[in-house]
C-alpha positions in Angstrom: 9.9 17.7 -5.6 8.9 19.2 -2.4 9.1 17.3 0.9 5.3 17.5 1.2 5.0 15.7 -2.2 7.5 13.0 -1.2 5.6 12.4 2.0 2.3 12.2 0.1 3.8 9.6 -2.3 5.1 7.6 0.6 1.7 7.6 2.3 0.0 6.6 -0.9 2.3 3.6 -1.3 1.6 2.4 2.2 -2.1 3.0 1.7 -2.2 0.2 -0.8 -0.5 -2.2 1.7 -2.7 -1.2 4.6 -5.9 -1.0 2.6 -5.7 -4.2 0.6 -2.8 -6.5 1.2 -2.7 -6.5 5.0 -6.4 -7.2 5.4 -6.3 -10.0 2.9 -3.4 -11.6 4.7 -5.0 -11.1 8.1 -8.5 -12.4 7.0 -7.6 -15.2 4.6 -4.0 -16.0 5.4 -3.1 -15.3 1.8 0.6 -15.4 2.4 0.4 -18.9 3.7 -1.5 -20.2 0.7 0.5 -23.1 -0.8 -1.0 -22.9 -4.3 1.9 -22.5 -6.8 0.3 -22.9 -10.2 0.1 -19.4 -11.7 -3.4 -19.7 -13.0 -4.8 -21.2 -9.8 -3.0 -18.6 -7.7 -4.5 -15.8 -9.8 -8.0 -17.2 -9.7 -7.8 -17.7 -5.9 -6.4 -14.2 -5.5 -9.3 -12.7 -7.5 -11.9 -14.7 -5.5 -10.3 -13.6 -2.2 -10.5 -10.0 -3.3 -14.1 -10.4 -4.4 -15.1 -11.9 -1.0 -13.1 -9.1 0.8 -14.8 -6.4 -1.3 -18.2 -7.9 -0.5 -17.5 -7.9 3.2 -16.3 -4.3 3.1 -19.4 -3.2 1.1 -21.6 -5.1 3.6 -19.8 -3.4 6.6 -20.6 0.1 5.2 -24.3 -0.6 5.6 -24.1 -1.7 9.2 -25.3 0.8 11.8 -23.4 -0.5 14.8 -19.6 -0.3 14.6 -19.2 -3.7 16.4 -21.2 -5.3 13.5 -18.7 -4.1 10.9 -16.2 -6.9 11.3 -15.4 -9.7 9.0 -16.3 -12.4 11.6 -19.7 -10.8 11.9 -20.1 -10.8 8.2 -19.2 -14.5 8.0 -21.6 -15.4 10.9 -24.5 -13.5 9.3 -23.9 -15.2 6.0 -23.1 -18.7 7.4 -24.6 -21.5 5.3 -23.2 -24.6 3.6 -22.1 -22.7 0.4 -20.5 -19.9 2.4 -18.6 -22.4 4.6 -17.3 -24.2 1.5 -16.3 -21.0 -0.1 -14.4 -19.9 3.0 -12.6 -23.2 3.2 -11.6 -22.8 -0.5 -10.3 -19.3 0.0 -8.3 -19.6 3.1 -4.9 -21.2 3.5 -6.2 -23.4 6.3 -8.8 -24.9 4.0 -6.3 -27.3 2.4 -6.1 -25.8 -1.0 
């Protein structure tokens, strides 16, 4: 293996961390979630990823860069159902 190939593999490994895991932990405090039941943890993880994906897809369609943030996404989609969903999917929501 060449050094360029090893560098490419190392960058790809960190790309997963920086592209998925870090934003999920930053936005939804996934690492602080106290759910320990394997099925419940899996379902909550899938729901968090779904919400994160929706926010990213929404951000791609925003014309102004300052509107492409997760807090802006939440503010624009703020209603009772969205608020309950956010509480369910964040560690601070008491799940």
